[in-house]
The first five atom37 places (N, CA, C, CB, O) and aatype in JSON, in Angstrom:
{
  "aatype": [12, 5, 14, 11, 15, 9, 13, 11, 15, 11, 16, 0, 13, 0, 15, 0, 9, 16, 9, 19, 0, 7, 0, 10, 7, 15, 13, 2, 14, 5, 19, 2, 6, 13, 10, 0, 16, 2, 0, 15, 16, 9, 10, 10, 0, 10, 7, 0, 19, 2, 12, 19, 10, 1, 10, 19, 15, 1, 7, 1, 19, 19, 10, 13, 0, 6],
  "atom_mask": [
    [1, 1, 1, 1, 1],
    [1, 1, 1, 1, 1],
    [1, 1, 1, 1, 1],
    [1, 1, 1, 1, 1],
    [1, 1, 1, 1, 1],
    [1, 1, 1, 1, 1],
    [1, 1, 1, 1, 1],
    [1, 1, 1, 1, 1],
    [1, 1, 1, 1, 1],
    [1, 1, 1, 1, 1],
    [1, 1, 1, 1, 1],
    [1, 1, 1, 1, 1],
    [1, 1, 1, 1, 1],
    [1, 1, 1, 1, 1],
    [1, 1, 1, 1, 1],
    [1, 1, 1, 1, 1],
    [1, 1, 1, 1, 1],
    [1, 1, 1, 1, 1],
    [1, 1, 1, 1, 1],
    [1, 1, 1, 1, 1],
    [1, 1, 1, 1, 1],
    [1, 1, 1, 0, 1],
    [1, 1, 1, 1, 1],
    [1, 1, 1, 1, 1],
    [1, 1, 1, 0, 1],
    [1, 1, 1, 1, 1],
    [1, 1, 1, 1, 1],
    [1, 1, 1, 1, 1],
    [1, 1, 1, 1, 1],
    [1, 1, 1, 1, 1],
    [1, 1, 1, 1, 1],
    [1, 1, 1, 1, 1],
    [1, 1, 1, 1, 1],
    [1, 1, 1, 1, 1],
    [1, 1, 1, 1, 1],
    [1, 1, 1, 1, 1],
    [1, 1, 1, 1, 1],
    [1, 1, 1, 1, 1],
    [1, 1, 1, 1, 1],
    [1, 1, 1, 1, 1],
    [1, 1, 1, 1, 1],
    [1, 1, 1, 1, 1],
    [1, 1, 1, 1, 1],
    [1, 1, 1, 1, 1],
    [1, 1, 1, 1, 1],
    [1, 1, 1, 1, 1],
    [1, 1, 1, 0, 1],
    [1, 1, 1, 1, 1],
    [1, 1, 1, 1, 1],
    [1, 1, 1, 1, 1],
    [1, 1, 1, 1, 1],
    [1, 1, 1, 1, 1],
    [1, 1, 1, 1, 1],
    [1, 1, 1, 1, 1],
    [1, 1, 1, 1, 1],
    [1, 1, 1, 1, 1],
    [1, 1, 1, 1, 1],
    [1, 1, 1, 1, 1],
    [1, 1, 1, 0, 1],
    [1, 1, 1, 1, 1],
    [1, 1, 1, 1, 1],
    [1, 1, 1, 1, 1],
    [1, 1, 1, 1, 1],
    [1, 1, 1, 1, 1],
    [1, 1, 1, 1, 1],
    [1, 1, 1, 1, 1]
  ],
  "atom_positions": [
    [[105.56, 133.8, 121.77], [104.4, 134.48, 121.6], [103.16, 133.79, 121.19], [104.64, 135.39, 120.76], [103.07, 132.83, 120.42]],
    [[102.34, 134.33, 121.72], [100.76, 133.72, 121.62], [100.34, 134.37, 120.12], [99.52, 134.39, 123.11], [100.66, 135.46, 119.64]],
    [[99.44, 133.22, 119.51], [99.23, 133.39, 118.06], [97.86, 134.48, 118.88], [98.85, 131.64, 116.8], [97.47, 134.47, 120.05]],
    [[97.31, 135.49, 117.45], [96.3, 136.13, 117.89], [95.31, 135.77, 116.93], [96.53, 137.52, 118.08], [95.65, 135.25, 115.86]],
    [[94.14, 135.99, 117.22], [92.88, 135.66, 116.32], [92.86, 136.5, 114.79], [91.44, 136.13, 117.25], [93.07, 137.67, 114.48]],
    [[92.63, 135.68, 114.27], [92.23, 136.27, 112.21], [92.03, 137.68, 112.43], [90.36, 135.54, 111.18], [92.76, 138.59, 112.07]],
    [[90.73, 137.77, 113.19], [90.06, 139.05, 113.37], [90.58, 139.94, 113.97], [89.05, 139.01, 113.89], [90.02, 141.04, 114.05]],
    [[91.83, 139.68, 114.56], [92.71, 141.04, 114.95], [93.57, 141.28, 114.07], [93.49, 141.03, 116.2], [93.95, 142.44, 113.97]],
    [[94.04, 140.44, 113.34], [94.74, 140.56, 111.9], [94.49, 141.98, 110.75], [94.17, 139.18, 111.11], [93.43, 142.23, 110.18]],
    [[95.85, 142.8, 110.62], [95.77, 143.72, 109.84], [95.65, 142.91, 108.25], [96.99, 144.69, 110.15], [94.81, 143.04, 107.37]],
    [[96.49, 142.31, 108.31], [96.58, 141.49, 106.79], [95.32, 141.09, 106.45], [97.51, 140.12, 106.74], [94.96, 141.26, 105.28]],
    [[94.43, 140.47, 107.4], [93.54, 139.72, 106.91], [92.31, 140.71, 106.66], [93.31, 138.54, 107.81], [91.39, 140.65, 105.84]],
    [[92.63, 141.75, 107.75], [91.57, 143.03, 107.47], [91.84, 143.74, 105.75], [91.99, 144.49, 108.88], [90.87, 143.98, 105.03]],
    [[92.86, 143.91, 105.44], [93.03, 144.52, 104.07], [92.81, 143.08, 102.99], [94.78, 145.37, 103.95], [92.54, 143.51, 101.87]],
    [[92.82, 142.0, 102.99], [92.2, 141.22, 102.39], [90.92, 141.29, 102.04], [92.36, 140.42, 102.83], [90.47, 141.21, 100.9]],
    [[90.07, 141.51, 103.51], [88.75, 141.2, 103.36], [88.21, 142.63, 102.55], [88.03, 140.82, 104.9], [87.21, 142.68, 101.84]],
    [[89.05, 143.69, 102.83], [88.59, 144.54, 101.54], [88.47, 144.52, 100.57], [88.89, 145.21, 101.26], [87.54, 145.01, 99.94]],
    [[89.42, 143.92, 100.16], [89.74, 143.36, 98.59], [88.55, 142.58, 98.44], [91.23, 142.36, 98.32], [87.86, 143.02, 97.52]],
    [[88.04, 141.57, 99.01], [87.16, 140.95, 98.52], [86.04, 141.43, 98.5], [87.11, 140.03, 98.91], [85.17, 140.86, 97.82]],
    [[85.77, 142.47, 99.14], [84.32, 143.53, 99.5], [84.47, 143.78, 98.06], [84.36, 145.18, 100.79], [83.84, 143.15, 97.2]],
    [[85.27, 144.67, 97.83], [85.86, 145.4, 96.45], [85.41, 144.63, 95.17], [87.62, 145.43, 96.43], [84.83, 145.04, 94.17]],
    [[85.86, 143.39, 95.5], [85.61, 142.38, 94.11], [84.11, 142.12, 93.77], [0.0, 0.0, 0.0], [83.5, 142.12, 92.71]],
    [[83.71, 141.89, 95.14], [82.37, 141.56, 95.19], [81.17, 142.59, 94.62], [82.17, 141.29, 96.57], [80.2, 142.32, 93.91]],
    [[81.57, 143.81, 95.16], [81.11, 144.9, 94.7], [80.58, 144.82, 93.15], [82.14, 145.84, 94.93], [79.5, 144.68, 92.58]],
    [[82.38, 145.05, 92.66], [82.55, 145.03, 91.34], [81.59, 143.87, 90.38], [0.0, 0.0, 0.0], [81.18, 143.98, 89.23]],
    [[81.44, 142.78, 91.32], [80.76, 141.84, 89.97], [79.11, 142.21, 90.17], [81.08, 139.73, 90.13], [78.3, 141.53, 89.56]],
    [[78.8, 142.97, 90.79], [77.05, 143.36, 91.03], [76.94, 144.95, 90.88], [76.38, 142.89, 92.84], [75.85, 145.37, 91.28]],
    [[77.7, 145.78, 90.47], [77.62, 147.03, 90.2], [78.45, 147.44, 89.12], [77.86, 147.71, 91.26], [79.65, 147.63, 89.32]],
    [[77.87, 147.61, 87.82], [78.3, 148.15, 86.54], [79.68, 149.38, 87.06], [76.72, 148.96, 85.65], [80.88, 149.43, 86.79]],
    [[78.85, 150.17, 87.82], [79.92, 151.43, 87.71], [80.93, 151.08, 88.53], [79.4, 152.92, 88.16], [81.87, 151.86, 88.35]],
    [[81.25, 150.07, 89.56], [82.35, 149.59, 90.22], [82.98, 148.94, 89.54], [82.19, 148.98, 91.21], [84.16, 149.29, 89.58]],
    [[82.76, 148.0, 88.79], [83.44, 146.86, 87.73], [84.25, 147.59, 86.56], [82.16, 145.84, 86.93], [85.24, 147.15, 85.96]],
    [[83.62, 148.78, 86.37], [84.23, 149.82, 85.32], [85.46, 150.3, 85.88], [83.27, 151.12, 85.0], [86.61, 150.21, 85.43]],
    [[85.08, 150.76, 86.85], [86.18, 151.7, 88.05], [87.15, 150.92, 88.33], [85.58, 152.16, 89.61], [88.28, 151.41, 88.25]],
    [[87.04, 149.46, 88.74], [88.36, 148.23, 89.02], [88.62, 148.33, 87.77], [88.08, 146.48, 89.6], [89.5, 149.14, 87.5]],
    [[88.03, 147.61, 86.69], [88.78, 147.77, 85.6], [89.5, 148.78, 84.76], [88.24, 147.4, 85.06], [90.34, 148.43, 83.93]],
    [[89.2, 150.01, 84.95], [90.12, 150.87, 84.27], [91.37, 151.2, 85.13], [89.41, 152.14, 83.86], [92.44, 151.6, 84.66]],
    [[91.05, 150.93, 86.83], [92.29, 151.03, 87.52], [93.26, 150.15, 87.97], [92.1, 151.5, 88.37], [94.15, 150.46, 88.77]],
    [[93.09, 148.97, 87.44], [93.63, 147.6, 88.01], [94.4, 147.7, 88.37], [93.83, 146.62, 87.5], [94.59, 147.46, 89.57]],
    [[95.63, 148.25, 87.3], [97.13, 147.94, 87.47], [97.28, 149.22, 88.73], [98.24, 148.16, 85.75], [98.26, 149.06, 89.46]],
    [[96.77, 149.94, 88.91], [96.97, 151.25, 90.26], [96.93, 150.21, 91.65], [95.23, 152.75, 90.37], [97.81, 149.85, 92.43]],
    [[95.4, 149.92, 91.53], [94.92, 149.27, 92.61], [95.71, 147.79, 93.09], [93.46, 149.05, 92.25], [95.93, 147.52, 94.27]],
    [[96.08, 146.92, 91.93], [97.08, 146.02, 92.63], [98.33, 146.14, 93.25], [97.35, 145.31, 91.96], [98.73, 145.41, 94.16]],
    [[99.05, 147.27, 92.63], [100.52, 148.05, 93.22], [100.12, 148.36, 94.33], [101.17, 149.4, 92.52], [100.76, 148.01, 95.32]],
    [[98.73, 149.23, 94.44], [98.58, 149.87, 96.2], [98.19, 148.28, 97.02], [96.78, 151.42, 96.47], [98.68, 148.11, 98.14]],
    [[97.48, 147.41, 96.54], [97.16, 146.35, 97.87], [98.51, 145.46, 97.86], [95.56, 145.19, 97.63], [98.82, 144.71, 98.78]],
    [[99.35, 145.69, 96.5], [100.67, 144.73, 97.22], [101.47, 145.32, 98.34], [0.0, 0.0, 0.0], [101.99, 144.78, 99.31]],
    [[101.4, 146.92, 97.84], [102.36, 147.72, 98.76], [101.84, 147.32, 100.19], [102.3, 149.45, 98.49], [102.61, 146.82, 101.01]],
    [[100.76, 147.52, 100.42], [99.78, 147.54, 101.92], [100.24, 146.28, 102.3], [97.86, 147.61, 101.86], [100.8, 146.17, 103.39]],
    [[100.09, 145.24, 101.53], [100.07, 143.8, 102.49], [101.6, 143.71, 102.3], [99.03, 142.18, 101.86], [102.02, 142.81, 103.03]],
    [[102.68, 144.36, 101.54], [104.27, 144.21, 102.13], [104.32, 144.38, 103.64], [105.34, 145.43, 101.5], [104.59, 143.55, 104.49]],
    [[103.95, 145.76, 103.77], [104.01, 146.67, 104.98], [103.23, 146.11, 105.59], [103.75, 148.06, 104.94], [104.02, 145.85, 106.51]],
    [[102.21, 145.62, 105.96], [101.33, 144.63, 106.94], [102.47, 143.6, 107.09], [99.7, 143.89, 106.23], [102.91, 143.6, 108.24]],
    [[103.04, 142.79, 106.32], [103.78, 141.84, 106.61], [105.09, 141.93, 107.38], [103.92, 141.35, 105.6], [105.55, 141.12, 108.18]],
    [[105.66, 143.2, 106.91], [107.06, 143.82, 107.58], [106.62, 144.08, 109.19], [107.61, 145.5, 106.71], [107.47, 143.85, 110.05]],
    [[105.52, 144.49, 109.5], [105.05, 145.12, 110.51], [104.43, 144.29, 111.62], [104.23, 145.98, 110.03], [104.36, 144.62, 112.81]],
    [[103.94, 143.09, 111.02], [103.38, 141.88, 111.82], [104.13, 140.99, 112.43], [102.68, 141.13, 111.14], [105.22, 140.58, 112.03]],
    [[103.6, 140.7, 113.32], [104.78, 139.58, 114.11], [103.7, 138.58, 114.73], [105.98, 140.4, 115.63], [102.55, 138.85, 115.08]],
    [[104.44, 137.19, 114.76], [103.36, 136.43, 115.17], [102.5, 135.72, 114.1], [0.0, 0.0, 0.0], [102.22, 136.15, 112.98]],
    [[102.1, 134.41, 114.72], [101.45, 133.63, 113.56], [99.87, 134.01, 114.07], [101.9, 131.73, 113.5], [99.55, 134.43, 115.18]],
    [[99.0, 133.74, 112.92], [97.74, 133.97, 113.2], [96.74, 132.59, 113.04], [97.36, 135.13, 112.31], [96.95, 131.71, 112.19]],
    [[95.74, 132.57, 113.92], [95.06, 131.4, 113.89], [93.53, 131.96, 113.52], [95.25, 130.55, 115.33], [93.21, 133.15, 113.56]],
    [[92.73, 130.91, 113.18], [91.57, 131.19, 112.84], [90.68, 130.94, 113.94], [91.27, 130.57, 111.75], [89.62, 131.56, 113.83]],
    [[90.78, 130.29, 114.86], [90.25, 130.07, 116.18], [91.17, 130.08, 117.22], [89.6, 128.91, 116.25], [92.16, 129.35, 117.29]],
    [[90.8, 131.0, 118.1], [91.56, 131.04, 119.29], [91.57, 129.94, 120.31], [91.19, 132.09, 119.9], [90.51, 129.46, 120.69]],
    [[92.89, 129.46, 120.83], [93.05, 128.22, 121.49], [92.79, 128.43, 122.7], [94.25, 127.61, 121.39], [92.85, 127.51, 123.52]]
  ]
}
């Protein structure tokens, strides 16, 4: 199976959303408060999303196409 670019990876996309949310929380007090208040729920949801994406994903991912 041919490896796909990381930019086509659903798991990498979900992780990028997590990074953006964390960055917004660092700069915006309202987002920071929301993330802090709902941390447990957010972590459970992200864990479930990543688990499902890993189950439906196949093949390996590369940063730069060969």
